[in-house]
C-alpha positions, 0 to 999 in steps of 0.5 A, a space after each residue: 640144314 645148318 650144317 649144309 649152310 656152314 659147309 657152303 659158307 666154308 667152301 665160299 670162303 675157300 673160293 675167295 681165298 683161291 681168288 686172292 691167291 690167283 690175283 697174287 700169282 697174276 701180280 707175280 707173273 706180271 713182275 716176272 714178265 717185266 723182268 724178262 723183258 728187261 733181260 731180253 733188252 739187255 741181251 739184245 743191247 749186249 749183242 750190238 755192243 762194240 765196247 766192253 760192257 759195264 755191270 751195275 752192282 748196287 750203286 756202282 758200275 763195274 767193267 765186266 767181260 761180255 761173255 760172262 755178262 751174257 751167261 749171267 743174263 741168260 741164267 737169270 732169264 732161265 730162272 725167271 722162265 722157270 718161275 713163270 712156268 711154276 706159277 702157271 702150274 700152280 695157277 692151273 691147279 688153283 683154277 681147277 680147284 676153284 671150278 670144283 668148289 664152284 660146282 659143289 657150292 652150286 649143287 648145295 645151293 640148288 639142293 637147299 632151294 628145292 628143300 
């Protein structure tokens, strides 16, 4: 019976770790969504811009080509979208594993109650 309790404790600890990972993914996704919104706004402003645009690099602004800047922003947008999709996939796998562990823990606990 102690072995079952030890296994249940380990599964509960694993569940807690999964929950922490899910929280980390949520924070990362929020950060990426914020960056994505900034990129979308920059691209929108760039389309309406009549003069030559400037690009901020470090602490300075540099005059840059509009088409080159647009390509750069679109590339960054694609990378962020890929990162979000990757996080979504990892998050889904963790949720599935969490559900499996929760089911196993509940079965173990019910088994211990009836013993």
